[in-house]
PQR file of N, CA, C, O and H, with PARSE charges and radii, in Angstrom:
ATOM      1  N   MET A   1      19.664 -52.676-131.294 -0.4000 1.5000
ATOM      2  CA  MET A   1      19.173 -51.358-131.665 -0.0000 2.0000
ATOM      3  C   MET A   1      19.938 -50.307-130.867  0.5500 1.7000
ATOM      4  O   MET A   1      20.154 -50.474-129.667 -0.5500 1.4000
ATOM      5  N   LYS A   2      20.341 -49.243-131.516 -0.4000 1.5000
ATOM      6  CA  LYS A   2      21.163 -48.249-130.841 -0.0000 2.0000
ATOM      7  C   LYS A   2      20.364 -47.125-130.183  0.5500 1.7000
ATOM      8  O   LYS A   2      20.897 -46.439-129.310 -0.5500 1.4000
ATOM      9  H   LYS A   2      20.166 -49.106-132.491  0.4000 1.0000
ATOM     10  N   ASN A   3      19.125 -46.916-130.565 -0.4000 1.5000
ATOM     11  CA  ASN A   3      18.335 -45.825-129.994 -0.0000 2.0000
ATOM     12  C   ASN A   3      17.665 -46.272-128.707  0.5500 1.7000
ATOM     13  O   ASN A   3      17.064 -47.345-128.639 -0.5500 1.4000
ATOM     14  H   ASN A   3      18.692 -47.473-131.274  0.4000 1.0000
ATOM     15  N   LYS A   4      17.778 -45.435-127.693 -0.4000 1.5000
ATOM     16  CA  LYS A   4      17.194 -45.712-126.382 -0.0000 2.0000
ATOM     17  C   LYS A   4      16.276 -44.555-126.003  0.5500 1.7000
ATOM     18  O   LYS A   4      16.312 -43.498-126.633 -0.5500 1.4000
ATOM     19  H   LYS A   4      18.266 -44.564-127.748  0.4000 1.0000
ATOM     20  N   LEU A   5      15.466 -44.751-124.990 -0.4000 1.5000
ATOM     21  CA  LEU A   5      14.591 -43.680-124.541 -0.0000 2.0000
ATOM     22  C   LEU A   5      15.379 -42.475-124.042  0.5500 1.7000
ATOM     23  O   LEU A   5      14.897 -41.345-124.115 -0.5500 1.4000
ATOM     24  H   LEU A   5      15.437 -45.610-124.479  0.4000 1.0000
ATOM     25  N   THR A   6      16.588 -42.708-123.535 -0.4000 1.5000
ATOM     26  CA  THR A   6      17.414 -41.568-123.119 -0.0000 2.0000
ATOM     27  C   THR A   6      17.811 -40.729-124.329  0.5500 1.7000
ATOM     28  O   THR A   6      17.941 -39.511-124.213 -0.5500 1.4000
ATOM     29  H   THR A   6      16.979 -43.626-123.476  0.4000 1.0000
ATOM     30  N   ASP A   7      18.006 -41.360-125.491 -0.4000 1.5000
ATOM     31  CA  ASP A   7      18.290 -40.612-126.721 -0.0000 2.0000
ATOM     32  C   ASP A   7      17.092 -39.742-127.105  0.5500 1.7000
ATOM     33  O   ASP A   7      17.253 -38.583-127.487 -0.5500 1.4000
ATOM     34  H   ASP A   7      17.900 -42.350-125.585  0.4000 1.0000
ATOM     35  N   LEU A   8      15.899 -40.308-126.999 -0.4000 1.5000
ATOM     36  CA  LEU A   8      14.686 -39.550-127.292 -0.0000 2.0000
ATOM     37  C   LEU A   8      14.584 -38.343-126.360  0.5500 1.7000
ATOM     38  O   LEU A   8      14.288 -37.230-126.796 -0.5500 1.4000
ATOM     39  H   LEU A   8      15.768 -41.250-126.688  0.4000 1.0000
ATOM     40  N   HIS A   9      14.829 -38.578-125.097 -0.4000 1.5000
ATOM     41  CA  HIS A   9      14.811 -37.514-124.096 -0.0000 2.0000
ATOM     42  C   HIS A   9      15.771 -36.392-124.490  0.5500 1.7000
ATOM     43  O   HIS A   9      15.409 -35.216-124.449 -0.5500 1.4000
ATOM     44  H   HIS A   9      15.069 -39.482-124.744  0.4000 1.0000
ATOM     45  N   ASN A  10      16.979 -36.754-124.866 -0.4000 1.5000
ATOM     46  CA  ASN A  10      17.986 -35.758-125.245 -0.0000 2.0000
ATOM     47  C   ASN A  10      17.577 -34.996-126.506  0.5500 1.7000
ATOM     48  O   ASN A  10      17.772 -33.783-126.582 -0.5500 1.4000
ATOM     49  H   ASN A  10      17.274 -37.709-124.899  0.4000 1.0000
ATOM     50  N   HIS A  11      17.015 -35.687-127.489 -0.4000 1.5000
ATOM     51  CA  HIS A  11      16.573 -35.030-128.724 -0.0000 2.0000
ATOM     52  C   HIS A  11      15.456 -34.025-128.443  0.5500 1.7000
ATOM     53  O   HIS A  11      15.444 -32.926-128.997 -0.5500 1.4000
ATOM     54  H   HIS A  11      16.857 -36.672-127.428  0.4000 1.0000
ATOM     55  N   LEU A  12      14.524 -34.411-127.582 -0.4000 1.5000
ATOM     56  CA  LEU A  12      13.414 -33.509-127.275 -0.0000 2.0000
ATOM     57  C   LEU A  12      13.899 -32.260-126.550  0.5500 1.7000
ATOM     58  O   LEU A  12      13.429 -31.158-126.833 -0.5500 1.4000
ATOM     59  H   LEU A  12      14.534 -35.304-127.132  0.4000 1.0000
ATOM     60  N   PHE A  13      14.829 -32.420-125.625 -0.4000 1.5000
ATOM     61  CA  PHE A  13      15.368 -31.249-124.939 -0.0000 2.0000
ATOM     62  C   PHE A  13      16.218 -30.387-125.866  0.5500 1.7000
ATOM     63  O   PHE A  13      16.230 -29.163-125.741 -0.5500 1.4000
ATOM     64  H   PHE A  13      15.212 -33.315-125.396  0.4000 1.0000
ATOM     65  N   GLU A  14      16.922 -31.020-126.787 -0.4000 1.5000
ATOM     66  CA  GLU A  14      17.689 -30.251-127.773 -0.0000 2.0000
ATOM     67  C   GLU A  14      16.739 -29.413-128.633  0.5500 1.7000
ATOM     68  O   GLU A  14      17.018 -28.249-128.920 -0.5500 1.4000
ATOM     69  H   GLU A  14      16.912 -32.014-126.888  0.4000 1.0000
ATOM     70  N   GLN A  15      15.628 -30.005-129.038 -0.4000 1.5000
ATOM     71  CA  GLN A  15      14.644 -29.274-129.836 -0.0000 2.0000
ATOM     72  C   GLN A  15      14.057 -28.123-129.023  0.5500 1.7000
ATOM     73  O   GLN A  15      13.835 -27.037-129.560 -0.5500 1.4000
ATOM     74  H   GLN A  15      15.401 -30.951-128.805  0.4000 1.0000
ATOM     75  N   LEU A  16      13.809 -28.348-127.751 -0.4000 1.5000
ATOM     76  CA  LEU A  16      13.296 -27.298-126.884 -0.0000 2.0000
ATOM     77  C   LEU A  16      14.277 -26.125-126.810  0.5500 1.7000
ATOM     78  O   LEU A  16      13.866 -24.965-126.791 -0.5500 1.4000
ATOM     79  H   LEU A  16      13.990 -29.230-127.316  0.4000 1.0000
ATOM     80  N   GLU A  17      15.566 -26.433-126.768 -0.4000 1.5000
ATOM     81  CA  GLU A  17      16.585 -25.374-126.760 -0.0000 2.0000
ATOM     82  C   GLU A  17      16.549 -24.577-128.067  0.5500 1.7000
ATOM     83  O   GLU A  17      16.662 -23.351-128.047 -0.5500 1.4000
ATOM     84  H   GLU A  17      15.900 -27.375-126.784  0.4000 1.0000
ATOM     85  N   PHE A  18      16.392 -25.258-129.190 -0.4000 1.5000
ATOM     86  CA  PHE A  18      16.281 -24.559-130.479 -0.0000 2.0000
ATOM     87  C   PHE A  18      15.089 -23.605-130.468  0.5500 1.7000
ATOM     88  O   PHE A  18      15.197 -22.460-130.905 -0.5500 1.4000
ATOM     89  H   PHE A  18      16.300 -26.253-129.206  0.4000 1.0000
ATOM     90  N   LEU A  19      13.961 -24.082-129.969 -0.4000 1.5000
ATOM     91  CA  LEU A  19      12.759 -23.248-129.948 -0.0000 2.0000
ATOM     92  C   LEU A  19      12.904 -22.056-129.001  0.5500 1.7000
ATOM     93  O   LEU A  19      12.262 -21.022-129.192 -0.5500 1.4000
ATOM     94  H   LEU A  19      13.872 -25.012-129.613  0.4000 1.0000
ATOM     95  N   GLY A  20      13.742 -22.206-127.991 -0.4000 1.5000
ATOM     96  CA  GLY A  20      13.962 -21.129-127.038 -0.0000 2.0000
ATOM     97  C   GLY A  20      14.978 -20.092-127.493  0.5500 1.7000
ATOM     98  O   GLY A  20      15.173 -19.077-126.824 -0.5500 1.4000
ATOM     99  H   GLY A  20      14.263 -23.045-127.836  0.4000 1.0000
ATOM    100  N   ASP A  21      15.625 -20.338-128.623 -0.4000 1.5000
ATOM    101  CA  ASP A  21      16.623 -19.406-129.155 -0.0000 2.0000
ATOM    102  C   ASP A  21      15.909 -18.179-129.707  0.5500 1.7000
ATOM    103  O   ASP A  21      15.211 -18.266-130.717 -0.5500 1.4000
ATOM    104  H   ASP A  21      15.466 -21.162-129.167  0.4000 1.0000
ATOM    105  N   ARG A  22      16.082 -17.045-129.053 -0.4000 1.5000
ATOM    106  CA  ARG A  22      15.385 -15.810-129.446 -0.0000 2.0000
ATOM    107  C   ARG A  22      15.917 -15.214-130.748  0.5500 1.7000
ATOM    108  O   ARG A  22      15.311 -14.299-131.304 -0.5500 1.4000
ATOM    109  H   ARG A  22      16.649 -16.974-128.233  0.4000 1.0000
ATOM    110  N   ASP A  23      17.042 -15.726-131.236 -0.4000 1.5000
ATOM    111  CA  ASP A  23      17.598 -15.217-132.500 -0.0000 2.0000
ATOM    112  C   ASP A  23      16.947 -15.859-133.721  0.5500 1.7000
ATOM    113  O   ASP A  23      17.105 -15.371-134.840 -0.5500 1.4000
ATOM    114  H   ASP A  23      17.535 -16.470-130.784  0.4000 1.0000
ATOM    115  N   ILE A  24      16.225 -16.937-133.511 -0.4000 1.5000
ATOM    116  CA  ILE A  24      15.558 -17.610-134.634 -0.0000 2.0000
ATOM    117  C   ILE A  24      14.220 -16.909-134.874  0.5500 1.7000
ATOM    118  O   ILE A  24      13.390 -16.800-133.971 -0.5500 1.4000
ATOM    119  H   ILE A  24      16.097 -17.334-132.602  0.4000 1.0000
ATOM    120  N   LYS A  25      14.029 -16.441-136.102 -0.4000 1.5000
ATOM    121  CA  LYS A  25      12.818 -15.690-136.428 -0.0000 2.0000
ATOM    122  C   LYS A  25      12.320 -16.081-137.830  0.5500 1.7000
ATOM    123  O   LYS A  25      13.009 -16.765-138.586 -0.5500 1.4000
ATOM    124  H   LYS A  25      14.703 -16.529-136.835  0.4000 1.0000
ATOM    125  N   GLY A  26      11.135 -15.635-138.139 -0.4000 1.5000
ATOM    126  CA  GLY A  26      10.594 -15.797-139.484 -0.0000 2.0000
ATOM    127  C   GLY A  26      10.461 -17.233-139.933  0.5500 1.7000
ATOM    128  O   GLY A  26       9.970 -18.091-139.199 -0.5500 1.4000
ATOM    129  H   GLY A  26      10.575 -15.079-137.525  0.4000 1.0000
ATOM    130  N   GLU A  27      10.911 -17.485-141.161 -0.4000 1.5000
ATOM    131  CA  GLU A  27      10.781 -18.806-141.775 -0.0000 2.0000
ATOM    132  C   GLU A  27      11.576 -19.870-141.013  0.5500 1.7000
ATOM    133  O   GLU A  27      11.143 -21.017-140.903 -0.5500 1.4000
ATOM    134  H   GLU A  27      11.310 -16.789-141.758  0.4000 1.0000
ATOM    135  N   ALA A  28      12.732 -19.483-140.494 -0.4000 1.5000
ATOM    136  CA  ALA A  28      13.538 -20.441-139.724 -0.0000 2.0000
ATOM    137  C   ALA A  28      12.789 -20.891-138.475  0.5500 1.7000
ATOM    138  O   ALA A  28      12.820 -22.072-138.127 -0.5500 1.4000
ATOM    139  H   ALA A  28      13.083 -18.552-140.584  0.4000 1.0000
ATOM    140  N   LEU A  29      12.118 -19.964-137.800 -0.4000 1.5000
ATOM    141  CA  LEU A  29      11.327 -20.318-136.618 -0.0000 2.0000
ATOM    142  C   LEU A  29      10.140 -21.191-137.011  0.5500 1.7000
ATOM    143  O   LEU A  29       9.831 -22.170-136.333 -0.5500 1.4000
ATOM    144  H   LEU A  29      12.093 -19.005-138.083  0.4000 1.0000
ATOM    145  N   THR A  30       9.483 -20.836-138.098 -0.4000 1.5000
ATOM    146  CA  THR A  30       8.355 -21.637-138.583 -0.0000 2.0000
ATOM    147  C   THR A  30       8.797 -23.068-138.872  0.5500 1.7000
ATOM    148  O   THR A  30       8.093 -24.019-138.532 -0.5500 1.4000
ATOM    149  H   THR A  30       9.734 -20.040-138.649  0.4000 1.0000
ATOM    150  N   GLU A  31       9.963 -23.222-139.500 -0.4000 1.5000
ATOM    151  CA  GLU A  31      10.498 -24.560-139.798 -0.0000 2.0000
ATOM    152  C   GLU A  31      10.809 -25.320-138.518  0.5500 1.7000
ATOM    153  O   GLU A  31      10.526 -26.515-138.434 -0.5500 1.4000
ATOM    154  H   GLU A  31      10.535 -22.449-139.776  0.4000 1.0000
ATOM    155  N   GLU A  32      11.381 -24.663-137.525 -0.4000 1.5000
ATOM    156  CA  GLU A  32      11.679 -25.333-136.244 -0.0000 2.0000
ATOM    157  C   GLU A  32      10.397 -25.752-135.539  0.5500 1.7000
ATOM    158  O   GLU A  32      10.355 -26.808-134.908 -0.5500 1.4000
ATOM    159  H   GLU A  32      11.611 -23.692-137.593  0.4000 1.0000
ATOM    160  N   ILE A  33       9.366 -24.944-135.637 -0.4000 1.5000
ATOM    161  CA  ILE A  33       8.080 -25.299-135.028 -0.0000 2.0000
ATOM    162  C   ILE A  33       7.500 -26.529-135.715  0.5500 1.7000
ATOM    163  O   ILE A  33       6.976 -27.422-135.050 -0.5500 1.4000
ATOM    164  H   ILE A  33       9.400 -24.086-136.150  0.4000 1.0000
ATOM    165  N   ARG A  34       7.589 -26.580-137.043 -0.4000 1.5000
ATOM    166  CA  ARG A  34       7.127 -27.774-137.780 -0.0000 2.0000
ATOM    167  C   ARG A  34       7.932 -29.007-137.384  0.5500 1.7000
ATOM    168  O   ARG A  34       7.385 -30.091-137.183 -0.5500 1.4000
ATOM    169  H   ARG A  34       8.014 -25.854-137.584  0.4000 1.0000
ATOM    170  N   ARG A  35       9.240 -28.815-137.278 -0.4000 1.5000
ATOM    171  CA  ARG A  35      10.110 -29.927-136.897 -0.0000 2.0000
ATOM    172  C   ARG A  35       9.760 -30.411-135.481  0.5500 1.7000
ATOM    173  O   ARG A  35       9.691 -31.615-135.232 -0.5500 1.4000
ATOM    174  H   ARG A  35       9.685 -27.934-137.442  0.4000 1.0000
ATOM    175  N   ALA A  36       9.545 -29.477-134.573 -0.4000 1.5000
ATOM    176  CA  ALA A  36       9.195 -29.832-133.193 -0.0000 2.0000
ATOM    177  C   ALA A  36       7.864 -30.576-133.139  0.5500 1.7000
ATOM    178  O   ALA A  36       7.721 -31.544-132.392 -0.5500 1.4000
ATOM    179  H   ALA A  36       9.601 -28.499-134.776  0.4000 1.0000
ATOM    180  N   ASP A  37       6.895 -30.126-133.927 -0.4000 1.5000
ATOM    181  CA  ASP A  37       5.594 -30.789-133.960 -0.0000 2.0000
ATOM    182  C   ASP A  37       5.736 -32.226-134.448  0.5500 1.7000
ATOM    183  O   ASP A  37       5.150 -33.143-133.872 -0.5500 1.4000
ATOM    184  H   ASP A  37       7.011 -29.339-134.534  0.4000 1.0000
ATOM    185  N   THR A  38       6.505 -32.418-135.496 -0.4000 1.5000
ATOM    186  CA  THR A  38       6.741 -33.763-136.031 -0.0000 2.0000
ATOM    187  C   THR A  38       7.475 -34.633-135.018  0.5500 1.7000
ATOM    188  O   THR A  38       7.129 -35.799-134.830 -0.5500 1.4000
ATOM    189  H   THR A  38       6.981 -31.674-135.964  0.4000 1.0000
ATOM    190  N   MET A  39       8.488 -34.067-134.365 -0.4000 1.5000
ATOM    191  CA  MET A  39       9.229 -34.825-133.358 -0.0000 2.0000
ATOM    192  C   MET A  39       8.325 -35.258-132.213  0.5500 1.7000
ATOM    193  O   MET A  39       8.444 -36.378-131.717 -0.5500 1.4000
ATOM    194  H   MET A  39       8.769 -33.119-134.517  0.4000 1.0000
ATOM    195  N   CYS A  40       7.419 -34.374-131.790 -0.4000 1.5000
ATOM    196  CA  CYS A  40       6.492 -34.712-130.706 -0.0000 2.0000
ATOM    197  C   CYS A  40       5.555 -35.841-131.106  0.5500 1.7000
ATOM    198  O   CYS A  40       5.254 -36.718-130.296 -0.5500 1.4000
ATOM    199  H   CYS A  40       7.323 -33.464-132.193  0.4000 1.0000
ATOM    200  N   LYS A  41       5.094 -35.822-132.349 -0.4000 1.5000
ATOM    201  CA  LYS A  41       4.201 -36.886-132.828 -0.0000 2.0000
ATOM    202  C   LYS A  41       4.936 -38.233-132.857  0.5500 1.7000
ATOM    203  O   LYS A  41       4.398 -39.247-132.412 -0.5500 1.4000
ATOM    204  H   LYS A  41       5.339 -35.110-133.007  0.4000 1.0000
ATOM    205  N   VAL A  42       6.148 -38.235-133.375 -0.4000 1.5000
ATOM    206  CA  VAL A  42       6.935 -39.473-133.432 -0.0000 2.0000
ATOM    207  C   VAL A  42       7.274 -39.943-132.022  0.5500 1.7000
ATOM    208  O   VAL A  42       7.168 -41.130-131.715 -0.5500 1.4000
ATOM    209  H   VAL A  42       6.584 -37.412-133.737  0.4000 1.0000
ATOM    210  N   ALA A  43       7.682 -39.010-131.170 -0.4000 1.5000
ATOM    211  CA  ALA A  43       8.015 -39.353-129.781 -0.0000 2.0000
ATOM    212  C   ALA A  43       6.810 -39.965-129.074  0.5500 1.7000
ATOM    213  O   ALA A  43       6.951 -40.922-128.313 -0.5500 1.4000
ATOM    214  H   ALA A  43       7.769 -38.046-131.420  0.4000 1.0000
ATOM    215  N   GLY A  44       5.632 -39.413-129.327 -0.4000 1.5000
ATOM    216  CA  GLY A  44       4.419 -39.959-128.720 -0.0000 2.0000
ATOM    217  C   GLY A  44       4.178 -41.407-129.123  0.5500 1.7000
ATOM    218  O   GLY A  44       3.752 -42.221-128.304 -0.5500 1.4000
ATOM    219  H   GLY A  44       5.518 -38.635-129.946  0.4000 1.0000
ATOM    220  N   GLN A  45       4.448 -41.726-130.381 -0.4000 1.5000
ATOM    221  CA  GLN A  45       4.287 -43.101-130.856 -0.0000 2.0000
ATOM    222  C   GLN A  45       5.328 -44.036-130.235  0.5500 1.7000
ATOM    223  O   GLN A  45       5.026 -45.183-129.907 -0.5500 1.4000
ATOM    224  H   GLN A  45       4.794 -41.064-131.046  0.4000 1.0000
ATOM    225  N   ILE A  46       6.543 -43.541-130.080 -0.4000 1.5000
ATOM    226  CA  ILE A  46       7.596 -44.350-129.441 -0.0000 2.0000
ATOM    227  C   ILE A  46       7.211 -44.649-128.001  0.5500 1.7000
ATOM    228  O   ILE A  46       7.353 -45.779-127.534 -0.5500 1.4000
ATOM    229  H   ILE A  46       6.789 -42.609-130.346  0.4000 1.0000
ATOM    230  N   ILE A  47       6.724 -43.631-127.301 -0.4000 1.5000
ATOM    231  CA  ILE A  47       6.316 -43.809-125.906 -0.0000 2.0000
ATOM    232  C   ILE A  47       5.122 -44.754-125.814  0.5500 1.7000
ATOM    233  O   ILE A  47       5.079 -45.608-124.928 -0.5500 1.4000
ATOM    234  H   ILE A  47       6.609 -42.713-127.680  0.4000 1.0000
ATOM    235  N   ALA A  48       4.156 -44.612-126.714 -0.4000 1.5000
ATOM    236  CA  ALA A  48       3.001 -45.512-126.719 -0.0000 2.0000
ATOM    237  C   ALA A  48       3.431 -46.956-126.959  0.5500 1.7000
ATOM    238  O   ALA A  48       2.896 -47.873-126.336 -0.5500 1.4000
ATOM    239  H   ALA A  48       4.191 -43.918-127.433  0.4000 1.0000
ATOM    240  N   ASN A  49       4.386 -47.164-127.851 -0.4000 1.5000
ATOM    241  CA  ASN A  49       4.896 -48.504-128.123 -0.0000 2.0000
ATOM    242  C   ASN A  49       5.576 -49.081-126.884  0.5500 1.7000
ATOM    243  O   ASN A  49       5.408 -50.259-126.568 -0.5500 1.4000
ATOM    244  H   ASN A  49       4.821 -46.419-128.357  0.4000 1.0000
ATOM    245  N   GLY A  50       6.344 -48.247-126.185 -0.4000 1.5000
ATOM    246  CA  GLY A  50       6.987 -48.690-124.947 -0.0000 2.0000
ATOM    247  C   GLY A  50       5.965 -49.056-123.888  0.5500 1.7000
ATOM    248  O   GLY A  50       6.136 -50.037-123.164 -0.5500 1.4000
ATOM    249  H   GLY A  50       6.481 -47.290-126.442  0.4000 1.0000
ATOM    250  N   ASN A  51       4.894 -48.265-123.796 -0.4000 1.5000
ATOM    251  CA  ASN A  51       3.828 -48.575-122.836 -0.0000 2.0000
ATOM    252  C   ASN A  51       3.129 -49.883-123.177  0.5500 1.7000
ATOM    253  O   ASN A  51       2.770 -50.642-122.277 -0.5500 1.4000
ATOM    254  H   ASN A  51       4.754 -47.468-124.384  0.4000 1.0000
ATOM    255  N   LEU A  52       2.931 -50.158-124.458 -0.4000 1.5000
ATOM    256  CA  LEU A  52       2.329 -51.414-124.886 -0.0000 2.0000
ATOM    257  C   LEU A  52       3.182 -52.597-124.429  0.5500 1.7000
ATOM    258  O   LEU A  52       2.665 -53.577-123.892 -0.5500 1.4000
ATOM    259  H   LEU A  52       3.223 -49.541-125.190  0.4000 1.0000
ATOM    260  N   ALA A  53       4.488 -52.493-124.650 -0.4000 1.5000
ATOM    261  CA  ALA A  53       5.387 -53.575-124.238 -0.0000 2.0000
ATOM    262  C   ALA A  53       5.375 -53.742-122.723  0.5500 1.7000
ATOM    263  O   ALA A  53       5.341 -54.867-122.226 -0.5500 1.4000
ATOM    264  H   ALA A  53       4.907 -51.698-125.086  0.4000 1.0000
ATOM    265  N   LEU A  54       5.401 -52.635-121.986 -0.4000 1.5000
ATOM    266  CA  LEU A  54       5.374 -52.700-120.525 -0.0000 2.0000
ATOM    267  C   LEU A  54       4.076 -53.319-120.030  0.5500 1.7000
ATOM    268  O   LEU A  54       4.099 -54.162-119.133 -0.5500 1.4000
ATOM    269  H   LEU A  54       5.428 -51.721-122.390  0.4000 1.0000
ATOM    270  N   ASN A  55       2.957 -52.920-120.594 -0.4000 1.5000
ATOM    271  CA  ASN A  55       1.669 -53.499-120.199 -0.0000 2.0000
ATOM    272  C   ASN A  55       1.582 -54.988-120.532  0.5500 1.7000
ATOM    273  O   ASN A  55       0.982 -55.755-119.779 -0.5500 1.4000
ATOM    274  H   ASN A  55       2.938 -52.236-121.323  0.4000 1.0000
ATOM    275  N   ALA A  56       2.170 -55.397-121.641 -0.4000 1.5000
ATOM    276  CA  ALA A  56       2.179 -56.822-121.990 -0.0000 2.0000
ATOM    277  C   ALA A  56       2.979 -57.614-120.960  0.5500 1.7000
ATOM    278  O   ALA A  56       2.575 -58.709-120.569 -0.5500 1.4000
ATOM    279  H   ALA A  56       2.657 -54.774-122.252  0.4000 1.0000
ATOM    280  N   ILE A  57       4.094 -57.075-120.525 -0.4000 1.5000
ATOM    281  CA  ILE A  57       4.914 -57.755-119.510 -0.0000 2.0000
ATOM    282  C   ILE A  57       4.159 -57.826-118.188  0.5500 1.7000
ATOM    283  O   ILE A  57       4.168 -58.863-117.526 -0.5500 1.4000
ATOM    284  H   ILE A  57       4.423 -56.185-120.843  0.4000 1.0000
ATOM    285  N   LYS A  58       3.509 -56.739-117.799 -0.4000 1.5000
ATOM    286  CA  LYS A  58       2.725 -56.732-116.557 -0.0000 2.0000
ATOM    287  C   LYS A  58       1.599 -57.759-116.619  0.5500 1.7000
ATOM    288  O   LYS A  58       1.350 -58.479-115.652 -0.5500 1.4000
ATOM    289  H   LYS A  58       3.501 -55.896-118.337  0.4000 1.0000
ATOM    290  N   THR A  59       0.922 -57.821-117.763 -0.4000 1.5000
ATOM    291  CA  THR A  59      -0.166 -58.784-117.928 -0.0000 2.0000
ATOM    292  C   THR A  59       0.361 -60.202-117.837  0.5500 1.7000
ATOM    293  O   THR A  59      -0.254 -61.057-117.198 -0.5500 1.4000
ATOM    294  H   THR A  59       1.124 -57.237-118.549  0.4000 1.0000
ATOM    295  N   SER A  60       1.480 -60.454-118.463 -0.4000 1.5000
ATOM    296  CA  SER A  60       2.087 -61.781-118.431 -0.0000 2.0000
ATOM    297  C   SER A  60       2.495 -62.156-117.012  0.5500 1.7000
ATOM    298  O   SER A  60       2.293 -63.293-116.585 -0.5500 1.4000
ATOM    299  H   SER A  60       1.979 -59.760-118.982  0.4000 1.0000
ATOM    300  N   ASP A  61       3.066 -61.207-116.285 -0.4000 1.5000
ATOM    301  CA  ASP A  61       3.497 -61.474-114.905 -0.0000 2.0000
ATOM    302  C   ASP A  61       2.321 -61.741-113.979  0.5500 1.7000
ATOM    303  O   ASP A  61       2.452 -62.490-113.010 -0.5500 1.4000
ATOM    304  H   ASP A  61       3.231 -60.284-116.632  0.4000 1.0000
ATOM    305  N   ASN A  62       1.176 -61.135-114.266 -0.4000 1.5000
ATOM    306  CA  ASN A  62      -0.009 -61.294-113.416 -0.0000 2.0000
ATOM    307  C   ASN A  62      -0.888 -62.472-113.817  0.5500 1.7000
ATOM    308  O   ASN A  62      -1.836 -62.804-113.106 -0.5500 1.4000
ATOM    309  H   ASN A  62       1.070 -60.527-115.052  0.4000 1.0000
ATOM    310  N   ALA A  63      -0.590 -63.099-114.934 -0.4000 1.5000
ATOM    311  CA  ALA A  63      -1.419 -64.199-115.427 -0.0000 2.0000
ATOM    312  C   ALA A  63      -1.202 -65.448-114.592  0.5500 1.7000
ATOM    313  O   ALA A  63      -0.089 -65.740-114.152 -0.5500 1.4000
ATOM    314  H   ALA A  63       0.180 -62.829-115.511  0.4000 1.0000
ATOM    315  N   ILE A  64      -2.287 -66.176-114.383 -0.4000 1.5000
ATOM    316  CA  ILE A  64      -2.201 -67.434-113.626 -0.0000 2.0000
ATOM    317  C   ILE A  64      -1.432 -68.472-114.425  0.5500 1.7000
ATOM    318  O   ILE A  64      -0.511 -69.106-113.909 -0.5500 1.4000
ATOM    319  H   ILE A  64      -3.191 -65.939-114.740  0.4000 1.0000
ATOM    320  N   GLY A  65      -1.813 -68.645-115.687 -0.4000 1.5000
ATOM    321  CA  GLY A  65      -1.092 -69.553-116.571 -0.0000 2.0000
ATOM    322  C   GLY A  65      -0.088 -68.747-117.382  0.5500 1.7000
ATOM    323  O   GLY A  65      -0.245 -67.539-117.559 -0.5500 1.4000
ATOM    324  H   GLY A  65      -2.561 -68.130-116.106  0.4000 1.0000
ATOM    325  N   LYS A  66       0.911 -69.405-117.858 -0.4000 1.5000
ATOM    326  CA  LYS A  66       1.911 -68.692-118.661 -0.0000 2.0000
ATOM    327  C   LYS A  66       1.328 -68.301-120.007  0.5500 1.7000
ATOM    328  O   LYS A  66       0.705 -69.107-120.698 -0.5500 1.4000
ATOM    329  H   LYS A  66       1.038 -70.387-117.714  0.4000 1.0000
ATOM    330  N   ILE A  67       1.544 -67.057-120.354 -0.4000 1.5000
ATOM    331  CA  ILE A  67       1.118 -66.529-121.647 -0.0000 2.0000
ATOM    332  C   ILE A  67       2.361 -66.367-122.502  0.5500 1.7000
ATOM    333  O   ILE A  67       3.367 -65.831-122.037 -0.5500 1.4000
ATOM    334  H   ILE A  67       2.050 -66.402-119.793  0.4000 1.0000
ATOM    335  N   LYS A  68       2.306 -66.823-123.749 -0.4000 1.5000
ATOM    336  CA  LYS A  68       3.416 -66.615-124.656 -0.0000 2.0000
ATOM    337  C   LYS A  68       3.171 -65.319-125.398  0.5500 1.7000
ATOM    338  O   LYS A  68       2.233 -65.206-126.187 -0.5500 1.4000
ATOM    339  H   LYS A  68       1.489 -67.259-124.127  0.4000 1.0000
ATOM    340  N   LEU A  69       4.039 -64.325-125.133 -0.4000 1.5000
ATOM    341  CA  LEU A  69       3.906 -63.023-125.775 -0.0000 2.0000
ATOM    342  C   LEU A  69       4.534 -63.050-127.159  0.5500 1.7000
ATOM    343  O   LEU A  69       5.505 -63.772-127.383 -0.5500 1.4000
ATOM    344  H   LEU A  69       4.801 -64.416-124.492  0.4000 1.0000
ATOM    345  N   PRO A  70       3.992 -62.274-128.087 -0.5600 1.5000
ATOM    346  CA  PRO A  70       4.610 -62.176-129.413  0.2800 2.0000
ATOM    347  C   PRO A  70       6.029 -61.625-129.285  0.5500 1.7000
ATOM    348  O   PRO A  70       6.290 -60.810-128.400 -0.5500 1.4000
ATOM    349  N   PRO A  71       6.952 -62.054-130.151 -0.5600 1.5000
ATOM    350  CA  PRO A  71       8.336 -61.585-130.074  0.2800 2.0000
ATOM    351  C   PRO A  71       8.490 -60.071-130.090  0.5500 1.7000
ATOM    352  O   PRO A  71       9.384 -59.534-129.434 -0.5500 1.4000
ATOM    353  N   MET A  72       7.620 -59.365-130.839 -0.4000 1.5000
ATOM    354  CA  MET A  72       7.763 -57.894-130.898 -0.0000 2.0000
ATOM    355  C   MET A  72       7.543 -57.231-129.547  0.5500 1.7000
ATOM    356  O   MET A  72       7.946 -56.085-129.350 -0.5500 1.4000
ATOM    357  H   MET A  72       6.894 -59.801-131.372  0.4000 1.0000
ATOM    358  N   LEU A  73       6.906 -57.940-128.604 -0.4000 1.5000
ATOM    359  CA  LEU A  73       6.661 -57.369-127.279 -0.0000 2.0000
ATOM    360  C   LEU A  73       7.690 -57.816-126.245  0.5500 1.7000
ATOM    361  O   LEU A  73       7.678 -57.342-125.108 -0.5500 1.4000
ATOM    362  H   LEU A  73       6.579 -58.871-128.763  0.4000 1.0000
ATOM    363  N   THR A  74       8.562 -58.710-126.632 -0.4000 1.5000
ATOM    364  CA  THR A  74       9.526 -59.219-125.648 -0.0000 2.0000
ATOM    365  C   THR A  74      10.970 -58.930-126.017  0.5500 1.7000
ATOM    366  O   THR A  74      11.862 -59.133-125.193 -0.5500 1.4000
ATOM    367  H   THR A  74       8.572 -59.094-127.555  0.4000 1.0000
ATOM    368  N   GLU A  75      11.225 -58.464-127.225 -0.4000 1.5000
ATOM    369  CA  GLU A  75      12.614 -58.214-127.654 -0.0000 2.0000
ATOM    370  C   GLU A  75      12.981 -56.777-127.476  0.5500 1.7000
ATOM    371  O   GLU A  75      14.107 -56.385-127.783 -0.5500 1.4000
ATOM    372  H   GLU A  75      10.501 -58.299-127.894  0.4000 1.0000
TER
END
């Protein structure tokens, strides 16, 4: 997979720069606000998914017996 959390970080800051552009007004600004809202929602889901995987690894590491994690949490 080519997308990394650093890519997400860069996209969010790029969007923040767009929103900070004082030359964007009216419908263009409204569209950027909608785009930013959507990006934040998607980013939140990506971060939540990463936290799920991290918590699964922590749980596995702390388990007395070995737990076999589903592939989606280990790849």
